[in-house]
N, C-alpha and C positions, 0 to 999 in steps of 0.2 A: 262452622266448626267452633265458633266462639263458646258454645255451650258444652263442648267436650273438655273434660279436665285435661290439663297439660300432661299428666302422667299417662293418659290414654292416647296421646298423639305421637305418631312415629314419623321420623324423617324418612326420606326415600332409602337412605343407606341402612337405617335400622329395619325398615320393612323388608328390604331385599335380603338382609342377613337372616332375619327370622324366617322368611319364606324360602330361602335357599336359591334365590334368583339373583341375577345381576340387575343393578338399577336400570340398565338400558332395557331389559325385558319389561320392567314395570312401566317405563315411559312408553314403550311399544304398545303394551296393553291399553294404556290411556289413549294413545293416538288411535287405536282401533276401536275405541268406544266401549271397552270391556270394563273399565273402572274409571274413577275420577279422583282427583285430589283437590284439596283446598290449598290456598297459598297463605303463607305467613306474611306479616307486615313487610318482610324483606324479600318476598317473592319466592321463597323456598316451598317445595311441595311438602304437604303434611297429610298423613293418613291416620285413620282410626284402627284400633285393633280389629274391628270387624273386617277391615280390608284383607287381613291375613286369611280369614275364611273365604273371602271372595277369590283370592289368588289360589287357594286350595281347590276351590270349585273349578276354576279355569284349568288348572293343571290336571285335575282328575278327568275332566271332559276331554282335554287334549290326549291324555293317555288312552282314552277309549277310542280315540281316532276321529273325534269330532272336529270339524273345521272351525276357524274363528267365526265365520258367519253363523254357523249353527250354535256356537256358544253365545254369540251376541244376541241372537234371537231368543235363546233361553233366558238370558239375563234381562232382556227387555220385557219378558213376560211377567217379571216380578213387579209388585207395586212400588212405585216411586224409586226405582233403582235400588231396592233393598238388597242387602247381602243375603244370599240363599240360606235358608234354614234346612234342618234335616227333612222336614216335610216337603219343602220345595225340591230337594235333591230326589226324594223318593218319587214325587210326581213327575219330574222331568226325566228321570232315568227310566221310568215305565214307558214313556213316549219314545225313548231311544232303543228299546229292546228289539223291535223289528229291524231297525237299521243295523244294530250290532249283530243280530243273528245272521243277516245277509252278508255282513263282512266276515264273520266267522266261517260261513259256508264257503265264501270265495277263497279265503285263506286256506281252508282245508283242501279245496280243489287244487289250488296252487301247490301246496305242500305235497299232495299225492302225485302231481305231474312233474315235479322238479326233476326227477331222474330221467325223464324222457322228453324234455323240451329244450328250450333255449340253450344253444351252445353244445348240444349233444353231438353234432357232427354226423348224424345219421346219413345225411345226403339222400334220404329217400323222401323226396318231396311229394311223391304220389301217396305215401302212407302217413306222412307227418300230420298230426292232428292240428298243428298250428300253422301250416303253410297257408299263406294268404295271397294267392296269385293276383297280380295286378291290383293289390290293395282293395279287394272287393269288400272287405269288412269296414272300410271307411264310412260307408253309408249308414252303418249301425251306430256310429259315434266314436269318440276318441278312445285311445287305449288299445291294449291287446285284447280284442273282443273275444277270440277263441280261448285265450288263456283265462279270461274272466268267466268262462263257462258257457258262452253262446256256441251253438253248433255251427260249423262251417256250412256255407251254402252248398246245395247238392248239385247245382248246375255247373258245367265247366266255366271257368273264368272267361273264356273267349266269348261266350254267349251272354255274359252279364251285362247289365245296363252300364252306360258310361258312369264314371264315378265323379261326383262333385266333392271336392275337398271340403272338410268342415270349415266353417267361418273362421277367419283369423289365421288359418294355416297358410304357410308359404310353400309353394310348389315350384319346381323348376319347369322348364319348357317340356321336359320329358314326362312330367306328371309325378315325379318323385319328390319327396320332401326336400326343400332347398337346404343346402348345407349352411349352417350358421357358424360364423367365425368370430 
């Protein structure tokens, strides 16, 4: 950063204020490998004005619902850790279109089902589109599989194959999720 004029160098506080973030968020992004700082002679973090655009890119990608891992991969695809340009954003966002379309479709399904699902109190487990007897949907992956748009199995739960909980999940002896306290 020695070649950067001092008028173009920002402290973490100045960068945070300009970006509308807390300094802790910037330190977190650094810890996650999404950005980097240089250190002054006294060890303080220093940033360039280009880092404002990098933070804007990160926040825009998060607003789209991208995970930090997806954002990290996008930034890693740039030459030499460069701050994304308009052309970079256009190229990367084209690649996210399918992902975003799938998320929009899932959210539309969720919105359209909100009036007749979770917490409705219908007590009609035979006709409830979300009823998941004996957690039969666990073999399909984590989350509310039926609410995400997958069709419930047509065979009765009693005839379903034994369910193996997803890796890393905690289950009680009865096969139900263990209560975390």
